[in-house]
C-alpha positions as CSV (number, residue, x, y, z in Angstrom):
1,M,0.2,0.0,0.0
2,T,1.2,3.7,-1.2
3,G,0.6,7.0,0.5
4,T,-0.7,8.5,-3.1
5,A,-4.3,8.4,-4.2
6,A,-5.7,4.8,-5.6
7,T,-6.2,4.6,-8.8
8,S,-9.4,2.2,-9.3
9,D,-12.1,1.6,-6.7
10,N,-15.5,-0.3,-7.2
11,G,-17.4,2.5,-6.2
12,T,-19.2,0.9,-3.0
13,A,-18.4,0.7,0.3
14,G,-18.7,-2.1,2.9
15,S,-21.4,0.1,4.8
16,T,-23.5,0.9,1.6
17,G,-27.1,1.6,2.6
18,S,-25.7,2.9,6.1
19,T,-25.2,6.9,6.8
20,G,-21.9,7.5,6.0
21,K,-19.3,8.9,8.4
22,V,-16.0,10.7,8.5
23,T,-13.4,10.2,11.6
24,F,-10.8,12.6,11.7
25,V,-7.9,10.8,13.2
26,G,-5.0,12.2,15.4
27,A,-1.8,10.8,14.5
28,G,0.3,12.3,17.2
29,P,3.6,14.0,16.6
30,G,5.2,11.5,13.9
31,A,5.7,8.0,15.2
32,A,3.3,5.7,14.3
33,D,3.3,3.5,17.5
34,L,2.0,6.7,19.4
35,L,-1.6,6.3,17.5
36,T,-4.2,5.6,20.1
37,F,-5.9,2.0,19.9
38,R,-9.2,4.1,18.7
39,A,-7.5,6.1,16.2
40,A,-6.1,2.6,14.6
41,R,-9.4,1.4,14.7
42,A,-10.9,4.2,13.1
43,I,-8.3,4.0,10.4
44,A,-8.8,-0.3,10.1
45,E,-12.4,0.2,9.6
46,A,-12.3,3.2,6.6
47,D,-13.5,2.3,3.0
48,T,-11.2,5.5,2.3
49,V,-8.1,6.9,4.3
50,I,-7.0,10.6,3.8
51,W,-3.4,11.4,5.2
52,A,-0.5,13.9,4.7
53,A,2.3,12.5,3.4
54,S,4.1,15.6,4.5
55,L,3.0,15.5,8.3
56,V,2.5,12.0,8.9
57,Q,4.3,9.0,8.9
58,A,3.4,6.4,6.2
59,E,3.3,3.2,9.0
60,V,0.0,4.3,10.0
61,L,-1.6,3.1,6.8
62,E,-0.4,-0.1,8.0
63,H,-3.8,-0.3,10.1
64,A,-5.8,0.2,6.7
65,R,-7.8,-2.3,4.9
66,E,-6.2,-3.7,1.5
67,D,-9.2,-2.7,-0.6
68,A,-9.3,1.0,1.2
69,V,-9.0,4.0,-1.1
70,I,-6.0,6.0,0.0
71,L,-5.7,9.8,-0.8
72,D,-2.4,11.9,0.2
73,S,-4.1,15.2,1.3
74,S,-0.5,17.1,0.6
75,L,-0.7,16.4,-3.1
76,V,-4.4,17.9,-3.5
77,P,-6.6,21.0,-2.9
78,M,-9.1,20.6,-0.1
79,E,-12.0,20.3,-3.0
80,D,-10.4,16.9,-3.4
81,V,-11.1,15.9,0.0
82,L,-14.7,17.0,-0.1
83,A,-15.4,15.3,-3.2
84,E,-14.8,12.1,-1.1
85,Y,-16.8,13.5,1.7
86,R,-19.9,13.9,-1.0
87,R,-19.0,10.5,-2.2
88,A,-19.1,9.2,1.5
89,A,-22.5,10.6,1.7
90,E,-23.6,9.4,-1.2
91,Q,-22.6,5.9,-0.7
92,G,-22.3,5.2,3.0
93,R,-18.7,5.2,3.2
94,R,-16.5,5.5,6.2
95,V,-13.4,7.8,5.7
96,A,-11.2,8.3,8.0
97,R,-9.6,12.0,7.5
98,I,-5.7,11.4,9.1
99,H,-4.3,14.6,10.7
100,S,-0.7,15.3,12.4
101,G,-0.7,15.7,16.2
102,D,-4.4,16.8,17.5
103,P,-6.6,17.8,14.9
104,S,-8.6,20.9,17.5
105,L,-5.3,22.2,17.3
106,W,-4.2,23.5,13.9
107,G,-6.1,21.4,12.1
108,A,-8.4,23.3,9.6
109,V,-10.8,21.0,10.8
110,Q,-13.9,23.0,11.7
111,E,-14.3,23.8,8.3
112,Q,-14.5,20.3,7.0
113,L,-17.1,19.4,10.1
114,D,-19.4,22.5,8.7
115,R,-19.2,20.9,5.1
116,C,-19.9,17.2,6.7
117,R,-22.4,18.4,8.6
118,E,-23.9,19.9,5.6
119,L,-24.0,16.5,3.9
120,G,-25.3,14.9,6.7
121,L,-22.6,12.7,7.5
122,E,-21.9,11.3,10.9
123,T,-18.8,13.0,12.2
124,E,-16.2,12.3,15.1
125,I,-13.1,13.1,16.3
126,V,-10.4,10.9,17.9
127,P,-7.8,13.0,19.9
128,G,-3.8,12.8,19.2
129,V,-0.9,13.4,20.7
130,S,0.0,17.0,20.4
131,S,3.4,17.8,19.3
132,F,4.3,19.9,22.7
133,S,3.4,17.0,25.0
134,A,5.6,14.8,23.2
135,V,8.5,17.4,23.3
136,A,8.1,17.7,26.7
137,A,8.3,14.0,27.0
138,I,11.5,13.6,25.0
139,A,13.1,16.3,26.8
140,Q,11.8,15.1,30.3
141,R,10.4,18.3,31.6
142,E,7.1,19.1,33.5
143,L,5.4,22.0,32.2
144,T,3.4,22.6,35.2
145,I,5.9,22.9,38.3
146,P,4.1,23.9,41.6
147,E,4.8,27.3,42.5
148,V,6.7,28.2,39.3
149,A,4.5,27.7,36.6
150,Q,0.7,25.9,36.6
151,S,-0.9,27.3,32.8
152,V,0.6,26.5,29.3
153,I,-0.2,29.0,26.4
154,L,-0.3,27.2,23.3
155,T,0.1,29.8,20.2
156,R,1.9,31.0,17.3
157,L,3.6,34.1,16.0
158,G,1.6,36.5,14.0
159,G,2.5,37.6,10.8
160,G,2.6,34.6,9.0
161,K,-0.3,33.4,6.3
162,T,-2.6,33.0,8.7
163,P,-3.6,36.8,10.6
164,M,-3.5,36.7,14.7
165,P,-6.8,37.8,16.4
166,P,-6.5,40.9,18.2
167,G,-5.5,40.5,21.8
168,E,-3.5,37.0,20.9
169,E,0.1,38.0,19.7
170,V,3.1,36.7,21.7
171,R,4.3,39.5,23.6
172,D,0.9,39.8,25.2
173,F,1.1,36.0,26.0
174,A,4.3,36.3,27.4
175,R,3.4,38.8,29.9
176,H,2.1,35.9,32.4
177,G,5.5,34.4,32.4
178,T,4.6,30.9,32.6
179,T,5.5,28.0,30.1
180,M,4.5,28.7,26.4
181,A,4.4,26.1,23.3
182,V,5.2,28.0,20.3
183,F,4.2,26.5,17.0
184,L,4.7,27.7,13.6
185,S,7.2,30.4,14.3
186,A,10.9,28.9,13.1
187,A,11.2,30.9,10.3
188,R,10.6,34.2,12.2
189,T,12.8,33.6,15.4
190,K,14.0,36.8,15.5
191,Q,10.8,38.3,15.8
192,L,9.8,35.8,18.1
193,V,12.6,36.2,20.4
194,E,11.5,40.2,20.3
195,E,8.5,39.6,21.4
196,L,8.9,37.3,24.2
197,T,11.6,39.6,25.4
198,A,9.3,42.8,25.0
199,G,6.5,40.8,27.4
200,G,8.9,40.1,30.1
201,Y,10.7,37.3,29.6
202,P,14.1,37.5,30.5
203,L,17.0,36.1,28.2
204,D,18.4,33.4,30.4
205,T,14.8,32.0,30.0
206,P,15.4,28.5,29.3
207,V,14.2,27.0,26.2
208,V,13.4,23.9,24.1
209,V,13.5,23.5,20.2
210,A,12.5,20.5,19.0
211,Y,12.7,19.6,15.1
212,Q,10.4,16.8,14.0
213,A,9.8,15.5,17.3
214,T,9.4,11.4,17.3
215,W,10.3,11.2,13.7
216,P,13.4,9.4,12.5
217,D,15.5,13.1,12.0
218,E,13.9,13.9,15.4
219,L,16.6,16.8,16.4
220,V,15.8,18.4,20.1
221,L,18.3,21.1,21.6
222,Y,18.4,23.1,24.8
223,G,19.4,26.7,25.1
224,T,17.7,29.9,25.9
225,L,16.2,32.7,24.6
226,E,19.3,34.7,24.3
227,T,20.5,31.7,22.1
228,L,17.7,30.9,20.2
229,E,18.3,32.7,17.1
230,A,21.4,31.6,16.4
231,T,20.5,28.2,17.2
232,V,17.5,27.7,14.8
233,K,19.9,29.4,11.9
234,E,23.0,27.3,12.6
235,H,20.8,24.0,12.7
236,R,18.0,25.9,9.5
237,L,15.1,25.1,11.2
238,W,13.0,26.8,9.1
239,K,9.8,24.4,9.7
240,H,8.1,21.5,11.8
241,T,9.9,23.1,14.5
242,L,8.5,23.7,18.1
243,F,9.7,25.9,21.0
244,L,9.0,25.1,24.8
245,V,9.6,28.2,26.7
246,G,9.1,29.3,30.7
247,P,10.8,29.3,33.5
248,A,9.5,25.5,34.7
249,L,11.6,23.9,32.2
250,A,14.6,24.4,34.3
251,A,13.1,24.4,37.9
252,T,13.4,21.5,40.3
253,G,12.9,20.8,43.9
254,T,9.2,21.9,44.4
255,R,7.1,19.2,45.6
256,S,3.7,18.7,44.5
257,H,1.0,19.2,47.1
258,L,-1.2,16.5,46.0
259,Y,1.0,13.7,47.2
260,H,1.8,15.3,50.3
261,P,0.8,13.4,53.4
262,G,-0.6,16.5,54.7
263,H,-3.0,16.8,51.6
264,F,-6.3,14.7,51.5
265,H,-8.8,13.8,49.1
266,T,-11.8,11.6,48.6
267,F,-9.8,8.5,48.4
268,R,-7.3,9.5,51.0
269,K,-6.9,11.1,54.6
270,A,-4.3,13.5,55.6
271,D,-1.7,12.9,58.1
272,P,-3.0,15.3,61.1
273,A,0.5,16.7,61.9
274,A,1.3,17.0,58.1
275,R,-1.7,18.6,57.1
276,R,-0.9,21.4,60.2
277,A,2.5,21.7,58.6
278,L,1.0,22.1,55.5
279,R,-1.7,24.5,56.2
280,G,1.2,26.7,58.1
281,S,3.5,26.8,55.3
282,G,0.5,28.8,53.5
283,A,-1.0,25.9,50.9
284,S,-4.1,24.6,50.7
C-alpha cells in the first residue's frame, strides 16, 4: 500500500445503505506507535483513508484495509478531499481523515466539520498526542511545576499566512511569565525572541527547540532566549519546529501538594501533623 491516491475503486463500500461517516483521526506528532487504539480502529474500519504524507508517517497506513482508497491530501486541494466526503454521503462510506498531532489544534478541521454536517455525514474526532506533549516527554520536562508555572499557553507567532486575532500576540501572552509552546514560528525566530522579551521573559529563560519530534530525524536542542535565534539558524530549522519556553523547563526541587501526606481527597485522609505543617506553610 502506498501513500498516494488509489487508481481504481469499485465505487461501493462495505457499509453501503448506512449513513456515511468521517472520523478525524489524531495521528500524534509522528511516530506511528503513538496512535491510540481508537485511532488505529478508525483507520482499519475506513473505506477511504485520507492522510498527508508531508506531516504523518506512512506506517500509520499499515492499519488500513488492503481494499481501502488511500488519498494523500498533501498533493491535492481541499476540494478533492470534500469530493470524498460527498461520495461518503452518497454511498454510505466510512472515511478516516488523518491529521498530524491533535485535530483540534491547527487542524483546519472546523471547515471540514461544517461541510460534513451540510452533507448529512456522521462525524467523530479521535484526539491525538500533540507535539508539545511529545516534546515535553522527550525532554523529560514537566510544564506545570508547583509554585513556578501552573498554566501552559499554546500559540503561534503573528504575521504569517494566517493573521492572529486582536489580543493574541506573543508579547501579550509572554506577560504571564508561564510555560509557552510556540508553534509555526521557526522561520521568524528573531521576531519571536523580540516579542517574548518585550513581554517580560528575561534572556536567560530556558528554551527547548524540537524539530520533527518522534520522527527518525528528530532533533531536540536546549538553550535560552539569548541563544535561540543562533541555534535555529545554525541547524537551519525553518519548519516542523516547536519551541517550549518558560521557567518551568529548568525548575527543580518543588513538591506537589497532591501527594503530600498533609493533603487529603476523596480516597485518602491527611496525616494530622503533616496537615498542620502544610497549612502553616500557606498551602491549601
